[in-house]
N, C-alpha and C positions, 0 to 999 in steps of 0.2 A: 504494500500500500504506500502511495506517495505520502510524504509527510514532512513536518517541520517541528523544531523545538527551539525557542529563542535562546541564543547565547551559548549553545554547546553542540558540538558535533557528536554524532553517534553512528555506530555501524548498524545496518538494517538487521533487526532481530525478529523472531516470531512474536506475534501479538501478545501471547501469554507471558513472555519474558520481558516485555518492555515496562519501563517505569517512566513517569512524567519527568521532564527536565524543563526548567524555566517556566514561563507563564503559559497557561493553557490557551493556545492560539485559537482553536475552533470555538471553545466556549466563550471566550472574550468577543470574538467576531460576531457570534450569534447573538449574545446578550446586547451588544452595541446596536446591531441591526434591528432587533426587536424594539429596543428603547426608542430608536429614532422614528419608527413608524407606529409606535404604540400597539404593537402586536402582543398577544398574550401567550402564544406558544410557537414553537418552531423546531427545526432540526437541520443538521448538516449531514449530507451524504458524501461519501468519497467513492470513486471508482475502485473496484477490487483489482489487484494486479493480475494482468493476464486474462481477465474475464469481462464480458460485457454485462457487469452486475454493479449496482449501486448498493453500498452498505451504509447503514445509519451509524455515524460516528458519535454524534452528540445530539441529545434532545433537551429542550428547555420548556418549562411552563406546565407540562403535563407528564404523568407517568408514562414511561416507555411502553407499558402494556397497552395503552390506547392505540399505538401504532404498530403493535406486534406483527400483524399480517404483512407489514411492509418494511420490516427491518432489512431485508435483502430483496431487491427487486431487479428483474432483468431490464435492460435498456429497451427492449421491445414491449414491455408491459404497458397496458393502458392506465398509467399512473401519472399524475402531474409532474413529479420530479423526473421521471423517465422521459416524458414528452419534452420537458424543458431542456434536458441534456441532448436528446436526439435531434431536436429541431433548433437548438441554440436560441431560445426565445423565452420571454417571460410568459408563464401560463397563469391566467387569472380565473378563479372560480368564485363568482359573486354571490353565492347563496346555495341553500339546499336544493332548490329546484334545478339550478344550473349544474350542480354536482350530480344530481340524479340523471340528468340528460347526458352529460359528458362522461361521467365516471360512475356508472351504476354499481360497480363492485364496491367502491368506497362508500357510496350512499347507503347501500344495504347494511354495512357494518356500522357506519357513523351517520345515522339519519337525523342530524341535528342542525341547528341554525348557526352557521359560521361561514366565514369567507376565507379563502386561501390564495396565496401567491406562491408559485414555484419558479425558481430562476436557476440557470446554469452557472456553475463556478468554472469559468473558462477564460483563457486568453484567446487571441486570434488563432493560435496554432494548436492549442491543446485544451481538452476538457478534463477537469479534475474531479468534478462531482456536481452537486446541486444543493440548494437550500429551499426549504419551504417555511413560511410563516403563516399564522392564522390570526384572525380577528374575531371578536364576539359578533353575535348576530346583528347588533346594532350598527355595524359598519355600513357605510353607504354601498350600494350595489356596484359602484365603479371604483377602481383604484385611482387615487388622485395623482396628478403629475408629480407633486412633491414626494409622495410615497414611492412612486415608480423610480424617480431619480435617485433617491436615497438607497433603495434596495439594489438597483443596478450598480451604483458606484461601490457599495459595500461588497457585493459579490466580486466585482472587478478587483478590488484591493485584496480580497482573500485569495483570488486566483493568482495574483502576482506574488504574494508571499509563499504560496504553495509552489509556484514555479521556481522561486529562488531556493526554497528548501530542497527541491529535487536536484537542482544544479549542485548544491552543497552536500548532497547525500544525507540530509537530515530527515529522520522519520517523524511522522505524526504519531505521537504517543497517546495511549489511552487516556481519556479525560472523563470525569464524572458528568452525569447529566445535571442540568440546572433546574432544581425545583424550588419551591418556596421555603418559608421558614420551617425547620424540622419540628416534628411533634415533640411536645414535652409531657411529662407525666402528671403534673399537678395543676390545679386551677390557678394557683397564685402565679405560676410561670406563664400561663396562657393569658391571663387578664392584666398582669402587670402589677397588681397590688392586692393585699388581703382584703382591703375595704371593697374593692371592685368585686371580688369573689363573694363577699357577704351580701352585697347589693343584688347580685344575680341570683343568689340562693333564695332571696325573699320574693322573687317574681312568681306569679301564680301559674306560669306556663313553663314548659321544658325548654332548655337551651343546650345545644351540643355544638362543639367545634370539631370539624373534621379536617385532616390534612389532605394534601392532594391525592394520596392513596386511599382516601376514604376512612382512615383510622381516627377513632375518637381521641382527641387530645384534652377535651374538657366536657363535663356534663354536670348540670346542677341537680339538686335533689329532686326537683319536680320532674325532670326528664327521666331520672332513674325510676321514680314511682310510676310514671306513665308507661315506661318500657318494661317494667317488672323485673329489673335487674339492678343490683347495687352498682354504684359508680366504679368500684374496684374491678368489677367484671366487664365494664364497658371500656375503660381506658386502654388504648393501644390496640383495640379490635375494630373491625368493620361492622357497622350496624347489622348488615344483612348476614354476617357470619355469626355474630354473638347472640342475636335475638332470633329465635327459631321461626316465629311467624313473619319475620321480614326476609326470610331466606327465599326470595323469589327474584328472578331476573328483572321483573318489572321495576323494582325499587332501585336496584343497582343502575338500571338504565337511566333513571331520573338523575342520579348523581353524575353520571357521565354526561348527560345532556346539559346539566347546569355548568359543569367545568368547561366543556367545549364551547358552548354558546355564550357563557358568562352572563346568562339571564336567569332571573329568579324562576325556579320551577317548584312544583308542588305535587303531592299525591296524597291519597287517603289509603289507610290500611286497616284491616280488621284484626284487633287483638282479641283472641278467643276468650270467652265464648261469644261476646256480642258488643264489644266496645270498639267504636270506630275512632281512629286517631288521624289527625291532619298533620302532615309534615310539609314545611315550607323551607326551601333551600336557597340561601343567599350566597352566591359564589364571589370569590375574588381570585387574584392570581396566586394567592398563598394558601387557599383552602376554601372551606365552606362553613357558614354558620347555619344551624338548623333549629327551627322553632317547631316545637311539638305541642299540640293542643288537642282537646277532645272535639271531635267532629259531630256534634249533636244533630245538626241539620242533615248531614249525610246519613246518620244512623236512622233518623225518622224516615228519610226517603227510601232507604233499603228495607225498612220494615214494611213500608207500603207497597213497593214494587221494586224488587232487586234489579239493578241495572249495572252492567260492567262499566268500570271507569275508563276514561279516555286513554290514559296511559296504557292500561292493560290491553284495550282493543288495538291500539297502535302496535304494541309489541307482538301480539298474536299475528298481526299482519306481517311484521318483519320475519317472524318465525316461519310463516307460510312461504314467504319469498325465498328464504334460505332453503327450505325443503324443496321448493320448486326448482331452484338452481341445481340441486343435486339430481332431481328427477329428470330435468330437461337434458342432462348429458346422455341419457339413455333413449331419448325420443328420436326415432328414425325418420318418420315422415311427417308431413304437415298435420295430418289428422291426429297423430300421436301428440303433437304440441297442443292442438286445440283441446284434446281430451284431458291432458294434464292441467292446463289452465282452468278448465271447467271443474275438475275434481279437487285441485289443490288451492286455488286462489279465489275463485268467484265466491265460494261459501264464506271464506275468511273475511272478505271485505264487504260482505252483505249484498253482493250482486246477485240478481235473479236470472240474468241472461247475458250472453256475450256473443259478439260477432267478430271474427277475424277477417280483415279485409286486406287484399293485395291490389296490385295494379297491373293492367295488361292493356296495351295499345291505347294508352291515355284515358283509361276508364278504371273505376273501382270494380273489383270482382270479389265475391265471397269465397274465402278459403275454407271456412267452417263456422259452425254456430252451435249453440246449445241454449236451451231454455225458452225458445220461441215455439208456441203451440201452433201458430198459424204460419205455414211456410210462405204465404204471400207477403207477410211482413218483411221477411228476410230478403225476398226478391226485390224489394224497393231499394235495398242497398246495392244490388248487383247492377252493373252497367252504368252507374252514375259517372258522368265525365269528370275528370280531375280539374277541369277548368270551371266547373260549377261551384258556386259558393255554398258548399255543404261542410258541416263540421268534420266529417270523415276525410274529405279531400283536403281541407285546410290543414288538418293534423299531419297528413301524409306529405303535403307539399312543403310545409314550413318546419316540420320537426318539433313543433311546440304543442304540448298537451293542452287539452281543453276540458274544463269541468263545468257541468251545468247542474245546479242543485235543484232545479225545478223546470217544468215545461215552459213556464212563463219566461224564464231566463233564456232558454234555448230559442224560443220563438221570437224573443226580442232581438236577438243577434242574427237569427236566420229565419226568414219568412217561412211559413208553414210548408210551402211547396219544396223548400230546400232542407227542411229540418229532418226529413225521413221519420215521421212519427211512427212509433212502434208500440204504443200502449203503455209505455213505462213512464216514470215520473222524474228520474234523474239519470245523468250519464257521465261517464269518464271516457274521453277519447284519447288514447295513448298512442303517440307515434312510435313505430317500431323502426329504429335506425340502427343498422349494423354496418361496420366497416365504412362509416362515413356516408352511407347512402340509405334512403328510406326503402324498407322492404314491405311495409304494410302499416295497418292501423288496427289496434285492439279496442273494441268498444265494450265497456261494462255498463249494463243497464240495471237500474234499481226500481223496485216496485213502488217505493214511497220517496217523497222529497228527501234529499240526502246532502247534508253540508259536508264540504271537503276541506277540513282544516289544513294548514300548511304542512304539518308533518305527514298527514295521510297522502297529500298530493306528492310529497317527496318519495314516499314509499311506492306509490303507484307508478310514478315516473321511472324510478329505478327498476321496478318490475318490468316496465316496457322495454328497457334496455336488455334485460335478461331474456325476455321472450323473443326479442328481435334477433339476438345471437342464435338462439335455438331455431327460430323460424328460417333464418338464412341457411343454416346447415340442413334443415329439413327440406327446404325447397331444392337445394342442390342434390340432396339424396334422391328426392322424387324424380328430378330431371334425369339423373344417372340411371335410376330404376327404369324409367320409360325408355331411355336409350338402350339399356341392356335388353329389355324385352323386345324392342323393335329389331335389334340386331339378331337376337336369337330366332325370332320368327322369320326373319329374312333368310337365315342360313339353313333352317330346317325345312323339309318339304311341307307345303301347305296341305297337301293331300297325297294319298298313295294311289298310284295308277291301277286301274282294273287289269288283271292279268288272267288269261284263260287257265282254268284248273287250279287257281289259287284264291284264297281269301286273305286279306291282310288287315291288321289293326295296329295302331301305335299309340303310345303315350309318352309325353315328356313332362317332367316336373323339375323346375329349377331348385337349387338348394335354398334353404330359408335363411342362410347366413351370407354375409358379404354382399356382393352386388346382385346376387340371384341370377348369375349367368355363368355358364361353364362350357366345357368342351365336349359334352356327350352329343353324339349324333347317330342318325340312322338314315337309311335310304332304301328304296326299292326301284330297280332299274330294269325296264324291259329291254331285251337285246336278242335279236335274230331268232325269234321263236321260243327263247327261254327267258329266264329272269335272273337277275342278280340281287341279292340282299346284302346289306352291310350294316354293321353297328360298331361303334367305337367310342373311345373316351380319351380325349386329349388332357394331359396333366394340367391342373390349374382351374381356377374359377374367376376368370377376368376376361377383359376384352381381347387380350392377346390369345388366350386359349380358344375363345370363340372364333376369332379370325382364322387361326390355324385350322380349327375344325372345318371351317368353310372351305379352305383350300384343299384339305384332304378329301372331303366329300366330293368336290368338283373333280379332283384327280381320279378318284375311284370311278366316277361316272364316265370320264373320258377314256380310261383304260378298258372299262367294260364295253363301251360302245365300239371300240376298234377291235374287239374280239379277243383280248388277251385272256388266257386261262387263269384260274384263280391264283395259282402260285406266282404267276408273272404279275398279276395285278398287285399282289402284296409286295413283291420285290420292287416294283416300280414306285409304289407309294412310299416304301421305306427309303429308297434313294432320294426321292423328291424331298421328303421331310429332312433328311440330313443336308441336302443341298441348300435348303432354305435357311439353315443355320439358326433355327429358332431356340435351340437348347431346351426344347420340350419333347417329351416322349408321348406316345399314344398306343393304347391297346386297340385291337381291331379283330373283328370276325367277319369273314367274307364267304358267301355261299353262292354257288351257281346252281340254280333250281331248274329241274326238268320234270314238271309234274306229269307230262304225258308218258314218260318212261318210269315214273315213280322213283326218282332218285335225286340226290343232292350231293354236290361236291363242295367240301368246306376246307377253308384254310384259316389258321388262327395265329394271331400275334399277341401273346400274353393276355388274352381276353378271357373272362370267365366262360366256362363251357356252357353250351346251350342245353336246353331240356327238350326231349322228344316224348310226346304223349302218343302212344299207339292207338289205333282204333278200338282195341279192347280195354282201354282205360289205364293200362300200365304206363308208368313214366320212368324213363331212365336218363341219367346224365351222360351225354355223349363225350366219350374220351377221344378227343381229336388230336391228331398230330399238329405240330405248329413250330413257331420260332419265337425269337425274343420280341420285346416291344419294338414298335416302329421308331426309328430315329436314333438307334444305338449303334448298330453295326451295319456298315454299307455292304458287307459281304454275306449277310444273313440270308438263309433260304427258308421257305415256308412251305413244307410238304402238305399234301392234301389228304383228306379222308372222304371216302364215299359212303353215303348213308341211304338206306331204303326209306322212301317217303310214300307209303301206301295212302290211298284215299281215306280221308277222315283223320289222318295224322295231324298233330299240332306241334309246330316248332316254336319254342319260346326263346327269343334272343333278348338279352338285357345287359345293362351296365351294372357295375358293382354297387351303385347307390341303392339298388333294389334289395340287396341281401346283406350289405355290410353295415353294422352299427356297433358302437362301443360296447364291450362286454359280451358280445354274442359270438359264439364259435361259428366260423364260416361254414363248416360242414353241416351243423345243425340248421343254419339259415337256409342252406341250399336244399336240405331235406324238407324243410317246412314249405319252401316254394314248390317243390315237387308234389307234396301232398295236396296243396291247394289246387295245383294244376290237374291232378288226378281226380279230385272231387268235383271240380267245376268245369272240366274240359268240354262238356257237351253244350255249355252255354253259347249263345251267339258270340262271335269273336269280340265285338266291342264291349259287351257285358263282361266277358272273361277278362279283358284287359283291365277294366275298372275293378273287378273283383281282386285280381292279383295285386294291384297297387294299393287298394284300400286295406287289405289285410296284411300288408308287409310292415313289420315294426320299423325297419330301416326307412321305408318310404314315408312313414308318419313323422319321424324325426327330421328327415331330409337334411342331414349334415352334408350330403353330396347330391349332385344331380342324379336324376333317375330317367333312364330311357328304356323303353320296352317295345319290342316289335314281335308281334304274333303272326304266324303263317299257318294256314290250314289248307291241306291238299284236298281237292274235290275230285270226285269221279267225273270223267269227261265222257259225254255221250257221243 
């Protein structure tokens, strides 16, 4: 790590072995910077040696635990300090709504009212790290020119000192974080005099003093009585840790909100069995003062009609957002995203219905919806031009969320013909922006008028950011899925040709994992009064495997059409696969069928053996001669085996996806397939194909592609 220490040179040493020398450079620079612009917290990051990673070196004003998720961040991370270094600019976030729009991951963890500026610590030629500072929620929404100039100049001075330190081989040594006045153990030390302590003890309500870590440094007798613990049990502990009925994330969240926003916050809590207490938190840069009183009005309200508190409702929403974030990583397609939002988020925020909108050819279109009983209501959203003044189009075009707490408010801003009335009474329109571009709009609808306080708007906005990222991935997945199926359908035969003396039926099922595309193939080719059948499996489950499968199928058709015997068709295909240089192998089974003479000539290249059901219902596995997989040895030969094919006989050709599954013995699986063929072999061929696939354990799991080709010899008149 690049570094400096005033007045003394030092050899670079591991971080654990370093000790501070001289004045703490980073701490002093950060403290001076915060003082100049009246910020209440901040941190300095330095670039890790040899890594594109920023490491937090010093934090001031708040416990480091508040920024624990971002102690080490990659330069590519969507974090303000990373953006500042990567783009060499000042990054300004003017409040919780802007944070929710621009940095939803941070907003989910810190959904509080504060402003933030991040700047690079860099010279013209080299970046050394970054700084962020924060202000309470009362800061104006824009950064002043004076603040901008002070911050830029201070970061420039720090970069020059780091540059000189690097030239002199001076390391930056570990420095302690800068917090407020440390906690003391007694009331006299907290209040400054014994008389002040006596005065506080006479007050009829509870008073506590908390340090920046939330630890109690003072509590008067009234607070101890209300909380139900002696002062000695409270000092040095966190309230939510020492008082059992305060052990709830809701209350710790209020402490964090007060410190970060530097605004007075409050909450009510139930002390069992039925006493409601009111807590009011007054923050400063050195800690918090807490006033505790009985909340009689709240107790009366809860006796009449229990209602959840605002803070608890908001935190439940945050919890649901975090749950959704984890669940969305598993969502594959667009409908998966819609279902997850409907199941995880809509109930938590009180929404009764939702619509997910995308854009296509300059118009909105419905990606999915839940909660609307009348489909015609949803159809009103579909096809609306993006140029029309509708709330859905406005959110998508501008990237700015819109909240309407009543129908009157919606229709006041948008005439009724543009408001898309849907029978509900309040709406939240969340723009879904991913990778800097809009991908859709999520609309939550409420059955009753619904106020959207600032903290709920921030949570919903950050929710939109998380949904947008998942929706972008899902739309890409669906596009690839459609491409894969289109390619698969183009490479496999659309239908099997009618052949004299033969019935044929086929089935193809893609794997249920990955892109759902693979290299399994089959074909039936008429040729000079006889017919050729082929089935094979190219290694892999991707577009490359599918493309190679198409080339092999085309080659087999060409070699068959020119009249090559089965062994030559296999040798020619093997040489072609090697010449293509694809580094993929393929199994293959090729048959020359002559139903008029009741015979079939077969050649096999590492493929599972076919099954033959005789007219009397007996089934046997055909032990065929053959050679290695195609694509391995250009000198390989593929001998043939001749098999009797009496009228009424059924040949079952298949790929290993029909019989192979984890934990199943291959011989048992093959025997099971033979039993099913023996029992149901008299069925019409299409029904037989469905029966074999439906009752295959491997085909139900579909870890691999499944191809099946059935051939039945008929008597010729």
